[in-house]
N, C-alpha and C positions, 0 to 999 in steps of 0.2 A: 190762930189766924184763919180767916175764911178761905175755903178751898179755891174759890175763884181768884182771889188776890194772890194766893200762893202760886197758882198756875200762871198768872200773868207775870209774876216776878221770875218764875222758872223759865217762862217763854223768853223774856228779855235776856236772861243769862244765856239761853241756848242760842239766840240770834248772835250774840257776841262770840259764841264759840263756833259759828257756822263755818269758819275756815277749816274745821276738821274734815269737812266734806262728807259726813255720814248722812246728813239729811238736807233736803231742800227746804226753803221757807214754808211752802205749803205743808210739808210733812211735819215741821215743827209746830205750825199753827194747829194742825189736826191733833197732834200728840198732846198739846197743852190746852185743848178745848177752846181755842180762840175763834169762835164762830164768825165774828165780824171780819176778821182777817181772812178766814177761809172764803167767805162770801165774796170779798173784794178781789182776792186773787183769782178765784174761779170765774168771776165776771170779766176779768181781763183775758183769761185763757183757760177755757174749760178742759183742755187736754192735759193740764197739770194733774188732774185727778187720776190719770193713768200712769203717771211717772212712778217708777220704783226707786227707792233710795239705795244706798250702797249695801244695805242689809236685805234688799229684795222685797221691800214692803211698800204698799201703796199708802197714800194718806188715809184711805178708808180702813185699811188694816189697823193702822195706829189708833185712829179714833175709836174703832170698834173694840179693840183690846183694852183701851183705857176707859170705856164706858161713856164717851162723850156723845150723847144722843143727839143734841142739836147739830153738832158737826156732821154726824152720820147722815142726818136728814138733809143737811145743806149739800153735801157731796152728792147724795142720791138725786136731789132735785136738779142738779146740773148734769149728772151722768148716771142714769138708772142702771146701766150695765156695769158700773164699777163694782157691783156686788159679785161679779163673776171673775174678777182679776185674781190670779193665783200669785202667791208670793214665791220666794226662792224655794221654800219647802213644800210647795204644791198646795198650800191652804188658801182658802178664800176668806174674806172678812168675817163671814158667819162662823167659820171654824175658830178664828182668833177670838171672837166674842164668847163662843161656847167654852173654850178651855179656860177663860178668865171668869166665867160665870156672870157675864154681863147680860142679865135677863131683859132689861129694857131695850138694849141694842138688838138682841136676838129678835124681839118682837118687830122692831122697825125693819130689820133686814128681811125677815120672812114675809112681812106684809108687802115689801117692795117687790119681791119676786120669790114665790114659794118654791120654785124649781131649785133654788140653791140648797134647800134642805136635803135634796137627794144626791148632791154631788159628793163623791167620796174624796178623801184625802189622797195624796200621791201614794200612800202605802195601802190604800184600799179600805180605809175605815170610814164608816158613816158617822154622821155627827152625834148620834146618840151614844156611840161607843166612846167618842172623845169625851163627852160629858161624864159617862160612867167611869172611865179610866182616870179622870181628873177629879172625881168626887164632886162634880157640879150637878147635884141632883135637882136643885131648883131650876137650873137651865134645862135639864133633861125633861122635867115635867112641863115646863113652858112650851118646849118644842112639840111634845106629844099633844098638848092642848091645841097648838096652832095648826097642826097637820093631822088630817083625818086618818091617813094611812101611816100608822106608827110602826109598821113592820119593816124596819130598816135592817138589812143584812149586810155583813161585810163580804169580802171576796171569798171567804171560807163558808158562806151561808150560815153564819152564826149571828144571832141577835145580841143586843147589848148585855142581856142577862146570861148568855151562854159563854161569852168570851172569858178567857183566862183560865 
């Protein structure tokens, strides 16, 4: 089954389960890559991009972690600062994409605002450390290519190769 059709079916099932209260409709649309629904909802109310679900995630976190590039672009076109929203664990959407190895999403997020690359996690880890610790070396190399200053240190002044 084609991934888009599968996601559409999963999205419809998720809407039926909305009564569980874990996600709002925009979160579900972002999670399942439904860019047309995301566009429509954000055109009605752009503030929805900043809402956190019961798990403390924004729609951009969900789309970034799942690798839905079109949804990520759509959210950023309505709210460019959504890339700075921290989830309940203190991670931004760029961190969510990095630990899942979503290279295309990383590129979109960094191009939207390069400053996000230098934001540490709540535990003081730079993004290159996240990539190295999760064995996401393709993501790590993409970030190094996108940012001229690849000297990312954690709070202990260790680079990604020194950690552990």
